[in-house]
C-alpha positions in Angstrom: 0.2 0.3 0.1 3.2 2.0 1.2 4.8 1.6 -2.3 1.5 2.4 -4.7 1.2 6.0 -2.7 5.2 6.4 -3.7 4.6 5.8 -7.0 1.4 8.3 -7.5 3.4 11.1 -5.6 6.0 10.0 -8.0 4.0 10.2 -11.0 2.1 13.6 -9.9 5.5 15.1 -9.2 6.6 14.1 -12.7 3.5 15.9 -13.6 3.9 19.0 -11.8 7.7 19.4 -13.1 6.9 20.8 -16.2 4.8 23.5 -14.5 6.3 26.8 -13.5 3.9 28.2 -10.2 4.8 31.8 -10.8 4.2 34.3 -7.9 4.5 38.0 -8.0 4.8 39.8 -5.1 3.3 43.5 -4.6 4.1 46.6 -3.0 1.8 47.5 0.0 -0.6 45.2 -0.7 -1.9 46.9 -4.2 -2.1 45.1 -6.9 -1.5 46.0 -10.4 -5.3 46.2 -11.5 -5.1 49.6 -9.0 -2.1 51.0 -10.6 -4.0 51.5 -14.0 -5.5 55.0 -14.3 -9.6 55.1 -14.2 -10.6 57.1 -17.0 -13.7 59.3 -16.3 -17.0 58.4 -17.6 -19.3 61.5 -19.1 -21.5 61.3 -21.7 -21.8 64.0 -25.0 -23.8 66.2 -22.5 -20.9 66.6 -19.9 -22.9 64.2 -17.7 -21.9 61.7 -15.3 -24.5 59.2 -14.7 -25.1 56.6 -12.0 -28.2 54.9 -10.3 -28.7 54.8 -6.5 -30.7 52.4 -4.3 -31.9 52.7 -1.0 -34.6 50.7 1.0 -37.3 50.3 -2.6 -36.4 53.8 -3.7 -34.6 53.8 -7.1 -32.6 57.2 -8.1 -31.4 57.8 -11.7 -29.1 60.6 -11.2 -27.2 62.6 -13.5 -24.2 65.4 -12.5 -22.6 68.2 -14.4 -20.7 71.4 -13.9 -22.7 74.1 -12.5 -24.0 76.4 -10.1 -25.2 73.4 -7.5 -28.5 73.0 -8.4 -30.3 69.7 -7.5 -32.9 69.0 -9.8 -35.6 65.9 -8.1 -38.6 65.1 -10.4 -38.9 68.0 -12.1 -38.8 70.1 -8.9 -36.0 71.9 -6.8 -35.1 69.5 -4.2 -36.0 72.3 -1.4 -39.7 71.9 -2.6 -39.0 68.2 -3.0 -37.4 67.0 0.4 -38.9 69.5 2.8 -37.5 68.4 5.8 -34.0 70.0 6.1 -32.8 66.2 7.3 -33.2 65.1 3.9 -31.6 68.1 2.2 -28.6 68.1 4.0 -28.3 64.1 3.4 -28.1 64.6 -0.3 -25.6 67.2 0.1 -23.4 65.3 2.2 -21.3 63.9 -0.8 -20.5 67.4 -2.1 -19.3 68.7 1.3 -17.0 65.1 1.9 -15.1 66.3 -1.5 -15.3 69.8 -1.0 -17.4 70.6 -4.2 -20.4 72.1 -3.3 -21.8 74.5 -5.3 -19.9 73.1 -8.4 -22.1 70.5 -9.7 -26.0 70.6 -11.0 -27.6 67.7 -10.6 -30.6 66.2 -12.3 -32.3 63.2 -10.8 -35.8 60.7 -11.1 -36.8 59.1 -8.5 -39.2 56.3 -8.1 -40.7 54.0 -5.1 -40.3 54.0 -1.3 -40.7 56.7 0.9 -39.0 60.2 1.2 -36.4 58.9 3.5 -35.3 56.1 1.3 -35.3 58.3 -1.5 -33.3 60.8 0.1 -30.6 58.0 0.5 -30.8 56.9 -3.1 -30.1 60.2 -4.3 -27.4 60.7 -1.9 -25.5 56.9 -3.5 -26.4 58.2 -6.7 -24.3 61.7 -6.1 -21.6 59.8 -5.0 -22.0 57.4 -7.7 -22.2 59.8 -10.6 -19.3 62.1 -8.8 -16.7 58.9 -8.6 -17.8 58.6 -12.7 -16.8 62.7 -13.3 -13.9 62.5 -10.9 -12.6 58.8 -10.5 -9.8 60.5 -7.6 -12.9 60.9 -5.7 -13.0 57.3 -4.9 -10.8 57.2 -1.5 -12.7 60.7 0.3 -16.1 59.1 -0.7 -15.4 55.5 0.1 -14.3 56.0 3.7 -17.5 57.6 4.3 -19.2 54.9 3.4 -21.2 56.5 0.2 -20.4 54.2 -2.4 -21.9 51.2 -0.3 -25.6 50.6 -1.1 -27.4 50.0 2.4 -29.1 47.0 2.1 -31.4 47.3 4.7 -34.9 46.6 4.3 -38.1 46.0 5.9 -38.9 42.8 7.3 -41.8 40.9 5.8 -44.6 40.3 8.0 -45.0 36.3 9.5 -48.1 34.6 9.7 -49.5 34.0 13.4 -48.0 37.6 13.9 -49.2 41.4 14.5 -46.2 42.6 12.4 -42.7 41.0 11.6 -42.0 39.6 15.0 -45.0 41.7 17.3 -47.0 39.2 18.8 -50.4 39.4 19.4 -51.4 40.6 22.9 -51.2 37.2 25.2 -55.0 37.4 27.4 -54.6 35.1 30.4 -58.5 34.6 30.3 
């Protein structure tokens, strides 16, 4: 039995003899693919496009150089997002990369409520800024603006009042 194992290993050694394994060490943990310069993705009108998502809301966002005007579904952002917290949420990507008032944003949002729509617009603006200026990636990534927030409402289960809430207990 031991003799058979050594012959199998010998055959394996012979088969591997012609194969050279190459290991290319990388400096500082960066790969050669990351060293490639990323080009901006801009359309014929000079705009960068991205899709943002949050909860059940989907935002299609176009970013172009301008005066800082944000239009959501054909309305200005202060009209569409009446709460100051929501307006602050959609301006966060510009504050992080020091580009406040330098880009016009036009977006269409469908689905969800206002909070989810504001989160979707923020996600879309961040991705569109990245498409316009790829050098902004480290700042946006560090703040978590490029990550899609996957938290959604849990579904209701049968035999429960809500997703987890039980019906009120009655002893008698």
